[in-house]
C-alpha positions as CSV (number, residue, x, y, z in Angstrom):
1,P,-96.1,-31.5,56.5
2,I,-95.5,-28.8,59.8
3,N,-99.6,-27.5,60.1
4,V,-99.4,-24.4,63.1
5,H,-102.5,-22.7,63.6
6,L,-103.0,-19.3,66.2
7,E,-104.9,-18.9,69.3
8,H,-104.7,-16.8,71.6
9,F,-103.8,-16.9,75.3
10,P,-103.3,-14.8,78.1
11,L,-100.3,-13.5,78.3
12,D,-100.6,-13.8,82.4
13,N,-100.9,-17.6,81.9
14,S,-97.2,-18.1,80.8
15,S,-96.7,-22.0,81.2
16,A,-99.5,-22.4,78.6
17,Y,-96.8,-22.0,75.9
18,E,-93.3,-22.1,75.3
19,A,-91.7,-18.9,73.4
20,L,-89.0,-19.1,70.5
21,S,-87.7,-15.7,69.1
22,Y,-84.0,-15.5,67.4
23,V,-82.5,-14.3,64.1
24,W,-84.2,-17.2,62.2
25,G,-81.5,-17.4,59.3
26,E,-81.2,-16.1,56.6
27,P,-84.2,-14.5,54.8
28,S,-84.5,-15.6,51.1
29,E,-83.8,-19.6,52.0
30,T,-87.2,-20.5,53.1
31,E,-89.3,-23.6,53.5
32,T,-93.4,-23.8,53.1
33,I,-95.7,-24.7,56.5
34,S,-99.3,-24.9,56.9
35,L,-100.9,-21.8,58.9
36,D,-104.5,-22.5,59.0
37,R,-104.5,-23.8,55.7
38,Q,-103.1,-21.0,54.0
39,E,-99.1,-22.3,53.2
40,I,-96.5,-19.2,54.0
41,K,-92.8,-19.4,53.7
42,V,-90.3,-19.3,56.5
43,T,-87.0,-19.3,56.5
44,L,-86.0,-23.2,56.6
45,N,-84.2,-22.5,60.6
46,L,-87.5,-22.2,61.4
47,E,-88.8,-24.9,59.8
48,S,-86.2,-27.2,60.9
49,A,-87.3,-25.5,64.7
50,L,-90.7,-26.4,64.1
51,R,-90.1,-30.2,63.0
52,H,-87.8,-31.0,66.0
53,L,-90.1,-29.6,68.4
54,R,-93.3,-31.0,68.0
55,R,-94.9,-34.3,69.3
56,G,-96.2,-37.2,67.4
57,D,-99.6,-37.6,69.8
58,S,-100.4,-34.2,70.9
59,D,-100.4,-30.8,70.3
60,K,-96.9,-28.3,71.2
61,V,-98.6,-24.2,71.9
62,L,-95.2,-22.2,71.2
63,W,-95.2,-18.0,70.7
64,I,-92.9,-17.6,67.7
65,D,-92.1,-13.8,66.7
66,A,-91.3,-14.6,63.4
67,I,-95.0,-15.8,62.6
68,Y,-97.8,-13.5,65.2
69,I,-95.4,-10.2,64.0
70,D,-95.4,-8.9,61.1
71,Q,-91.5,-9.0,60.3
72,N,-92.2,-6.6,57.3
73,N,-93.8,-3.7,59.8
74,N,-91.4,-2.0,61.9
75,R,-94.2,-0.3,63.9
76,E,-95.3,-4.0,64.7
77,R,-91.5,-5.3,65.6
78,N,-89.9,-2.6,67.9
79,P,-93.2,-1.2,69.7
80,Y,-91.0,0.7,71.8
81,G,-89.6,3.4,69.0
82,H,-87.1,2.5,67.7
83,R,-85.6,2.1,64.4
84,I,-84.4,-1.5,63.4
85,G,-82.5,-1.6,60.1
């Protein structure tokens, strides 16, 4: 199973994480992962990316906009005021 944990990292330490940010595929096609011990639905593409990027022997630090940003909140998705349809 995919287990994700949220942590805060300073933005000025970009070497502390890798970023995943793109359109994650069909939003109705989902898979369940564990986020801080709670089940959440993510797209099949994101689940597959997490499965392929994970390490077996240590943690991997990622910034994933599809998880970190509330995708149902236009203001949070686009803080610069442009309308996203």
